[in-house]
Each structure stands twice: as structure tokens, then as C-alpha cells.
C-alpha positions as MATLAB code, in Angstrom:
seq = 'MKTEDLIRALAADTQIERPIARMLAVRLGLAIVLAVALIGVTLGFRDDLMLSLVMPVSALRFVLTAALGLVGVRLALVLARPEGRAQARLWPIAAVAAVALGVLIWAYAATPPEARQMAVMGKTMVACLVTIPLLSILPVTALLVSIRQGATTAPALAGFVAGAAGSGFAAMVYAMHCTEDSPLFYVTWYGIAITGVTLVSTLIGARVLRW';
ca = [
    -135.403  -56.030 -162.845;
    -135.133  -58.659 -165.088;
    -133.062  -59.107 -168.109;
    -134.699  -58.972 -170.249;
    -136.785  -56.095 -169.079;
    -133.907  -54.929 -169.306;
    -133.773  -55.456 -173.032;
    -136.664  -53.913 -173.606;
    -135.602  -50.956 -172.033;
    -132.379  -50.360 -173.727;
    -134.037  -51.354 -176.683;
    -136.955  -48.805 -176.269;
    -134.160  -46.199 -176.768;
    -134.294  -44.915 -180.183;
    -131.484  -42.510 -180.108;
    -128.593  -44.889 -179.039;
    -128.175  -45.496 -182.821;
    -127.634  -42.346 -184.539;
    -124.785  -41.332 -182.619;
    -122.863  -44.831 -183.306;
    -123.905  -44.629 -186.664;
    -122.501  -41.078 -186.718;
    -119.044  -42.209 -185.064;
    -118.506  -45.404 -186.530;
    -118.882  -43.554 -190.248;
    -116.336  -41.075 -188.860;
    -113.891  -43.585 -187.527;
    -114.085  -46.282 -190.302;
    -113.844  -43.387 -192.712;
    -110.582  -42.384 -190.804;
    -109.230  -45.946 -190.722;
    -109.638  -46.286 -194.671;
    -108.455  -43.373 -195.487;
    -105.072  -44.055 -193.341;
    -105.052  -47.039 -194.437;
    -105.053  -46.478 -197.932;
    -101.869  -43.811 -197.007;
     -99.796  -46.698 -195.488;
    -100.322  -48.326 -198.536;
     -99.542  -45.507 -200.582;
     -96.546  -44.460 -198.596;
     -94.606  -48.092 -197.878;
     -95.906  -50.207 -200.856;
     -97.361  -47.833 -203.410;
    -100.143  -48.165 -205.751;
    -100.263  -50.746 -208.507;
     -98.996  -48.437 -212.011;
    -101.997  -49.903 -213.758;
    -104.668  -48.774 -210.984;
    -107.331  -46.878 -212.675;
    -107.453  -49.534 -215.333;
    -107.825  -52.693 -212.771;
    -110.630  -50.854 -212.073;
    -112.413  -51.269 -215.228;
    -111.377  -54.896 -216.024;
    -113.840  -57.298 -214.847;
    -111.852  -60.157 -213.705;
    -109.574  -57.691 -211.530;
    -112.243  -55.567 -210.439;
    -113.993  -58.260 -208.664;
    -111.863  -57.875 -206.504;
    -112.857  -54.783 -205.207;
    -116.410  -55.056 -205.530;
    -116.357  -58.601 -203.284;
    -114.379  -57.046 -200.336;
    -116.519  -53.979 -200.694;
    -119.697  -56.078 -200.334;
    -118.575  -57.696 -197.618;
    -117.327  -54.418 -196.125;
    -120.558  -52.862 -196.542;
    -122.807  -55.691 -195.420;
    -120.724  -56.108 -192.096;
    -121.236  -52.594 -191.272;
    -124.930  -53.034 -191.526;
    -124.574  -55.712 -189.231;
    -122.375  -54.102 -186.842;
    -125.532  -51.176 -186.342;
    -127.864  -53.875 -185.933;
    -126.004  -56.228 -183.487;
    -124.876  -53.106 -181.058;
    -128.296  -52.643 -180.121;
    -129.832  -55.024 -177.190;
    -132.506  -56.545 -179.225;
    -129.979  -56.819 -182.833;
    -128.658  -60.647 -181.724;
    -132.590  -61.302 -182.637;
    -133.108  -59.421 -185.765;
    -128.980  -59.924 -187.382;
    -129.000  -62.434 -190.434;
    -125.965  -63.775 -191.552;
    -127.334  -64.353 -194.935;
    -125.501  -61.109 -197.038;
    -122.114  -62.215 -195.204;
    -122.948  -65.802 -196.557;
    -123.960  -64.434 -199.990;
    -120.529  -62.411 -200.293;
    -118.575  -65.657 -199.752;
    -120.913  -67.720 -202.057;
    -120.453  -65.513 -204.808;
    -116.222  -65.536 -204.092;
    -116.800  -69.287 -204.631;
    -118.392  -69.315 -207.697;
    -115.762  -66.523 -209.111;
    -113.107  -69.221 -207.989;
    -114.559  -72.320 -209.816;
    -115.208  -70.406 -212.414;
    -111.240  -69.331 -212.425;
    -110.773  -72.494 -212.224;
    -112.527  -74.375 -214.717;
    -111.322  -71.535 -217.132;
    -107.771  -70.955 -216.491;
    -105.318  -74.140 -218.490;
    -104.121  -76.834 -215.992;
    -100.689  -76.513 -216.660;
    -101.354  -72.592 -215.336;
    -103.219  -73.673 -212.498;
    -100.530  -73.595 -210.260;
     -98.971  -70.993 -210.496;
    -102.476  -68.272 -210.659;
    -103.078  -69.775 -206.942;
     -99.366  -68.781 -205.799;
     -98.986  -65.874 -207.712;
     -95.660  -63.969 -206.712;
     -96.945  -62.099 -203.415;
     -98.611  -64.792 -201.625;
     -96.816  -63.754 -198.304;
     -97.311  -59.690 -198.795;
    -100.963  -60.670 -198.613;
    -101.275  -62.991 -195.892;
     -99.251  -59.987 -193.823;
    -100.508  -57.033 -195.141;
    -104.692  -57.325 -195.217;
    -104.658  -58.351 -191.171;
    -101.900  -55.585 -190.392;
    -103.930  -53.096 -192.398;
    -107.753  -54.843 -190.396;
    -106.105  -53.192 -187.051;
    -107.515  -49.800 -188.185;
    -111.383  -50.589 -189.700;
    -111.794  -53.575 -186.918;
    -110.511  -51.268 -184.271;
    -112.982  -49.011 -184.972;
    -116.269  -51.073 -185.579;
    -115.230  -52.915 -181.976;
    -114.723  -49.862 -180.318;
    -118.394  -48.240 -182.301;
    -120.152  -51.681 -181.110;
    -118.786  -50.832 -177.600;
    -120.601  -47.794 -177.007;
    -123.761  -49.829 -178.101;
    -125.475  -52.970 -175.616;
    -124.714  -55.944 -177.714;
    -126.166  -59.183 -176.306;
    -124.074  -60.897 -178.760;
    -120.542  -59.939 -178.096;
    -118.936  -63.077 -179.775;
    -120.868  -62.326 -183.550;
    -120.450  -58.962 -182.874;
    -117.207  -59.010 -182.804;
    -117.152  -61.805 -185.733;
    -118.775  -59.476 -187.905;
    -116.373  -56.704 -187.228;
    -113.479  -58.494 -188.122;
    -115.563  -59.601 -191.742;
    -116.326  -56.507 -192.088;
    -112.956  -54.518 -191.375;
    -110.541  -56.614 -192.759;
    -112.867  -56.369 -195.593;
    -112.021  -52.865 -196.155;
    -108.835  -53.886 -195.671;
    -108.386  -56.283 -198.660;
    -110.308  -53.583 -200.935;
    -107.382  -51.259 -199.683;
    -104.906  -53.672 -200.487;
    -106.087  -54.734 -203.568;
    -104.640  -50.918 -204.616;
    -101.354  -52.150 -204.323;
    -101.511  -56.120 -205.422;
    -101.133  -57.111 -209.178;
    -102.187  -60.538 -208.898;
    -105.330  -60.461 -210.872;
    -106.263  -63.988 -211.090;
    -109.372  -64.979 -208.767;
    -107.623  -68.059 -208.225;
    -105.040  -66.052 -206.309;
    -107.583  -63.115 -204.731;
    -110.373  -65.194 -203.617;
    -107.697  -67.391 -202.016;
    -105.616  -65.876 -200.507;
    -107.385  -62.748 -199.015;
    -110.037  -65.148 -198.383;
    -107.576  -66.925 -196.125;
    -106.340  -63.682 -194.315;
    -110.264  -62.707 -194.168;
    -110.925  -65.478 -192.041;
    -107.694  -65.397 -189.953;
    -108.704  -61.290 -188.512;
    -112.555  -62.629 -188.601;
    -111.425  -65.387 -185.889;
    -109.454  -63.065 -183.782;
    -112.106  -60.436 -183.861;
    -114.318  -62.963 -182.657;
    -112.531  -63.722 -179.964;
    -111.612  -60.127 -178.798;
    -115.507  -59.535 -179.207;
    -116.277  -62.403 -176.846;
    -113.713  -61.009 -174.255;
    -114.244  -57.139 -174.943;
    -118.010  -56.237 -176.210;
    -119.584  -58.253 -172.895;
    -121.845  -55.946 -170.230;
];
């Protein structure tokens, strides 16, 4: 059987997607709950967490990271199928990144010049760059394991999507602790942490998602 015929045969099996989606929801849900518990037990939640959820500039951290996670999960489910390589569209991830960049530019313009360096560096840069990748291990693993149950024909791309989605959710969880409300801080350092995790996940996916 030719490779193209095999792919078409696998694609015709429409029963593969639902079990993967269900198991992904369970694994990812447990991973996020465990990540929240770890933050609560180790670093603790910020005292004004509920207030931060209704403050637009602060709430954007949760909106952007959750959006990245959700669009990444959708793409992961597409790429878990053999025909997903042709169907996957990365523009939703690019759109989230573009909005984040726009917020960064706006914050830079709105922040007085003498306050910009402090706003960017903050006081918890190291904690951010360490904690987000560590928390990402749980959701990224859940995504990679679930994708592996399918028949992806784009292992590196699937790894990329898993890394972006998983680290997005991890950053969302970390934001429950983080008190740095300036977009100059969280877009910069959350973005760097997410980028690092995504690159590592891409390399891992290229190896472990082959079939």
C-alpha cells in the first residue's frame, strides 16, 4: 500500500478523533488542576487575585494565555489526524501573538520613559522564567501523549502546537501568583518562557510523534 493510500484510509476512520478529544480533555484538565494546586501550595496565589481578574490590563494576561492554550488544543486535535497536516492553519496562534505584540507596543507608549526599565524588568523575572517552563511539563505532556494516540503526519508541527498550548495554560496558571501587572513585563517574560517551551516541545514532538 502506498503512503498516500494509507493516509486516506486512516483519515476515513472518523472514530479516532472523539476518543482522542475525550482523553485530551481529561488529561489536560487534570494537568491544569494539578498545576493550580502546585502554585497554591508552593508560591501561593496573589492576595488580590479576584480583583486582578476584573482589572483590564491585568486580566489581559489570563485572556492572552488562555486564548493561546485553547487555539493550540484545537490545532492539536486537527494535527492528531493523518490529514491534519493539510488542514491545520496556524493563523490563530499568530493572531494571539499579534495581539500580545500590540499590547506590548501600547504599554511601551503609555509608560513614562523613566518607568519603562522597571516595568520591563519587574521583581520576579527569574521566578517567571523558571516556573512557567516547570508548570508546562504537565499540560505539554498531556497534549503530546494524546496526539501520539492519533496518527499525525506532521510530528514537529504537532510538537510545536503542543508546546504553545501547554505553555500558554502554564502561564495562565502562573498569572494567579504573579503580581507584575504591566504588559511590558508579562508579555516580554511570559512570551520568552512560552517560546522556549515551544521550541523544546517541537524538538521532542519531531522524535516521539513519528509513526
